[in-house]
C-alpha positions in Angstrom: -15.2 26.9 -19.9 -16.9 24.6 -22.3 -17.1 27.5 -24.8 -13.1 27.6 -24.5 -12.1 24.3 -25.1 -11.8 23.0 -28.8 -14.4 21.3 -30.5 -14.1 17.7 -30.7 -13.1 16.3 -34.0 -16.0 13.8 -35.1 -14.4 10.9 -36.1 -13.3 7.7 -34.7 -9.8 9.0 -34.3 -10.8 11.9 -32.3 -12.9 9.7 -30.2 -9.7 7.6 -29.3 -7.4 10.4 -29.0 -9.9 12.4 -26.5 -10.5 8.9 -24.6 -6.7 8.1 -24.2 -6.5 11.8 -23.1 -9.8 10.8 -20.0 -8.2 7.6 -18.8 -4.5 8.6 -18.6 -5.9 11.6 -15.9 -8.3 9.4 -14.6 -5.4 7.0 -13.5 -3.6 9.6 -12.1 -6.5 10.9 -9.7 -9.1 8.0 -9.5 -6.4 5.7 -8.0 -4.9 7.8 -5.6 -7.6 8.1 -3.1 -8.2 4.9 -1.6 -7.6 1.3 -2.0 -11.3 0.8 -2.3 -11.5 2.6 -5.6 -9.5 0.2 -8.1 -13.0 -1.1 -8.3 -14.9 -0.2 -11.9 -17.9 1.1 -10.0 -16.6 3.0 -7.7 -14.1 5.2 -10.3 -17.3 5.6 -11.8 -18.9 7.4 -9.3 -16.1 9.5 -8.2 -16.0 10.5 -12.7 -19.0 11.7 -12.2 -19.0 13.6 -9.1 -15.9 15.1 -10.6 -17.5 15.7 -13.9 -20.4 17.8 -12.2 -17.8 20.2 -11.0 -17.0 23.2 -13.0 -13.6 23.8 -11.9 -12.5 20.0 -12.9 -9.3 21.0 -14.2 -8.0 23.0 -11.4 -8.9 20.0 -9.5 -6.9 18.1 -11.6 -4.0 20.3 -11.4 -4.0 21.0 -8.0 -4.1 16.9 -7.1 -1.0 16.6 -9.3 0.8 19.8 -7.3 -0.1 17.6 -4.4 1.9 14.7 -5.7 4.9 16.9 -6.9 5.8 18.0 -3.6 9.6 18.1 -3.5 10.6 19.3 0.2 13.9 17.3 0.2 17.1 19.3 -1.6 18.4 15.8 -2.8 15.0 14.7 -4.4 14.3 17.5 -5.9 18.1 17.5 -8.0 17.0 14.2 -8.8 13.4 15.0 -9.8 14.6 18.1 -12.0 17.1 15.7 -13.6 14.6 13.3 -14.6 12.6 16.6 -15.8 15.4 17.9 -17.5 15.9 14.8 -19.9 12.1 14.4 -20.8 12.0 17.8 -21.8 15.3 17.9 -24.0 14.0 14.9 -25.8 10.4 16.7 -26.1 11.9 19.9 -27.5 13.9 18.3 -30.1 10.5 15.8 -31.1 8.4 18.9 -31.6 10.8 21.7 -33.2 11.0 18.9 -36.1 7.5 19.4 -36.5 5.2 21.3 -38.9 2.6 23.8 -37.7 0.1 21.1 -39.8 1.2 18.2 -37.9 0.7 19.8 -34.7 -2.9 20.8 -33.3 -4.3 21.2 -30.1 -5.9 17.6 -30.3 -2.9 15.8 -31.6 -0.6 17.9 -28.4 -2.9 17.0 -25.6 -2.9 13.3 -26.6 0.7 13.1 -27.2 1.2 14.8 -23.9 -0.6 12.1 -22.2 1.0 9.6 -24.0 4.2 11.0 -22.6 2.9 11.3 -19.2 2.6 7.1 -19.5 5.9 6.5 -21.1 8.1 8.7 -18.2 5.7 6.9 -15.3 6.2 3.0 -16.5 10.0 3.7 -15.8 11.5 1.2 -13.9 12.5 2.0 -10.5 13.0 -1.3 -8.7 12.9 -4.9 -9.7 10.0 -6.9 -8.5 11.5 -10.5 -7.3 8.4 -12.5 -6.7 9.6 -15.0 -9.3 13.3 -15.3 -9.0 13.6 -16.6 -12.6 11.2 -13.6 -13.7 11.9 -10.3 -12.4 9.5 -7.7 -13.3 10.2 -4.2 -13.1 8.4 -1.9 -10.6 7.1 1.4 -12.3 5.4 4.7 -10.6 2.3 4.0 -13.1 2.0 0.2 -11.3 2.1 2.4 -7.8 -0.4 4.8 -9.1 -3.2 2.5 -10.7 -2.0 -0.8 -9.0 -1.7 -2.4 -12.8 0.2 -2.8 -15.4 -0.9 -1.7 -19.1 -0.3 -4.4 -22.2 2.0 -3.4 -24.8 0.6 -1.3 -27.9 0.5 -2.0 -31.3 3.3 -1.0 -34.0 3.4 1.8 -35.7 5.2 2.8 -39.0 6.8 6.3 -40.4 3.5 6.9 -42.9 1.5 6.9 -39.5 2.6 10.4 -39.1 0.8 11.6 -42.3 -2.1 9.5 -41.7 -6.0 10.6 -41.7 -6.4 9.5 -38.5 -5.2 11.6 -35.8 -4.4 9.0 -33.2 -2.3 7.2 -35.5 0.2 9.8 -35.7 0.3 10.8 -32.1 1.1 7.0 -31.5 3.9 7.1 -33.8 5.1 10.4 -32.2 4.8 8.0 -28.8 7.0 5.2 -30.1 10.0 8.1 -31.7 9.7 9.5 -28.0 9.7 6.1 -26.2 12.8 5.6 -28.2 14.4 8.5 -27.5 13.7 8.5 -23.7 14.8 4.8 -23.5 18.3 6.0 -24.7 18.9 8.6 -22.6 17.1 7.0 -19.4 19.8 4.3 -19.9 23.2 6.2 -20.1 21.4 8.0 -16.9 21.9 4.8 -15.0 25.3 4.0 -16.3 27.0 7.5 -16.2 30.1 7.5 -18.4 32.6 9.6 -16.2 36.0 8.6 -14.5 36.0 6.5 -11.5 38.2 7.7 -9.1 37.4 4.5 -6.5 36.3 0.9 -6.6 33.0 0.0 -8.2 31.4 -3.2 -7.9 31.4 -5.6 -10.8 28.6 -7.4 -11.8 28.1 -10.9 -10.2 25.7 -13.7 -10.3 22.4 -12.9 -8.6 22.2 -9.3 -9.9 19.3 -8.3 -11.9 20.0 -6.2 -14.8 17.8 -4.0 -17.3 18.5 -5.0 -20.8 18.9 -2.7 -23.6 17.5 -4.7 -26.5 16.4 -3.7 -30.0 13.0 -3.7 -31.0 11.7 -3.5 -27.9 7.8 -2.5 -27.5 6.9 1.2 -25.9 7.2 1.0 -22.0 8.8 -2.6 -22.0 11.8 -2.9 -19.6 13.1 -6.3 -20.0 14.6 -7.5 -16.7 17.1 -10.6 -16.7 19.2 -12.1 -13.8 23.0 -12.6 -14.7 23.9 -16.1 -13.8 27.5 -16.2 -14.5 30.3 -13.5 -14.9 33.1 -13.3 -17.2 36.1 -11.7 -16.6 38.9 -10.4 -18.9 42.6 -10.1 -18.3 42.4 -7.5 -16.5 40.8 -9.0 -14.0 37.4 -6.8 -14.3 33.9 -8.2 -15.7 33.3 -7.5 -19.3 30.6 -10.0 -20.2 27.6 -11.5 -18.3 26.1 -14.4 -19.0 21.9 -14.3 -18.2 18.8 -16.3 -17.6 16.4 -15.9 -20.1 12.8 -16.3 -17.9 10.5 -18.8 -18.7 13.0 -21.2 -20.6 15.1 -20.9 -17.7 18.2 -21.3 -20.1 21.2 -19.2 -20.0 21.7 -16.8 -23.1 25.0 -16.1 -25.4 27.7 -14.1 -23.4 26.4 -10.5 -23.4 28.8 -7.6 -23.2 28.2 -5.3 -19.9 27.2 -2.3 -21.3 24.0 -3.7 -23.3 23.1 -4.8 -19.2 22.3 -1.8 -16.7 22.3 -2.6 -13.6 18.6 -2.0 -12.6 18.7 -3.6 -8.6 19.8 -7.1 -7.4 19.8 -9.5 -3.9 23.4 -8.7 -3.3 23.5 -4.9 -4.2 21.1 -1.6 -3.9 19.2 -0.3 -6.8 21.3 2.0 -9.1 18.5 3.9 -10.0 19.3 7.5 -8.5 15.2 8.5 -8.4 15.1 5.4 -5.9 16.7 3.7 -2.7 16.4 -0.1 -1.9 17.3 -2.2 1.6 18.4 -5.5 1.2 
């Protein structure tokens, strides 16, 4: 198997790219076995056992396939809709890249980053602090931890000599498009034939803000619902975490329902009981 793998690039960027791929895959496998494997020593032992085996890639595929079992038709439809979103975004991005900009190493690292971005999407709100709700993501359930936000990468990084910086810029572009598509999926633009509950004080919303870091999903709690002449909520006041003060009234289009203490979680991939 080793002779079929591409040669590692002898540079700091190449090392960081392969380290990124290894860590992304290790998080999925090692944290699914048992709670004791959050210990670094146990994780090291498990990784060494896997590396001694020749069919490590096959084991990774089998473990991932086990996680992706979809026995229910409804769950399959929801799962396929998420795949459709990320597939459209990836196809559009990869079609714009030139062959020289997309080597095997860059593609492998980029797909690892794409997996991390999709797994960081919010599926519910953690209400441990009533004034500072935090998003709960599949990555947190898999790794029992949250990752720090990455650095800022600009357009010139796409043409940088270090492939790792090129991958990070591509990951940022994927994040921007994935976030836009995902938020639109939470608030579909279709004609309503029945009454829908408006946002109310106490609801938790997922904010659509400019300049967010990758995999950063800010949540706010509604403190006041402002109705218009048609008796519908068009603006809301939100509580800003930590400073404990209200924000300027925000249009309801920028506040996507993400779960609340009064209503169900509106992410179609989850169901919550309150």
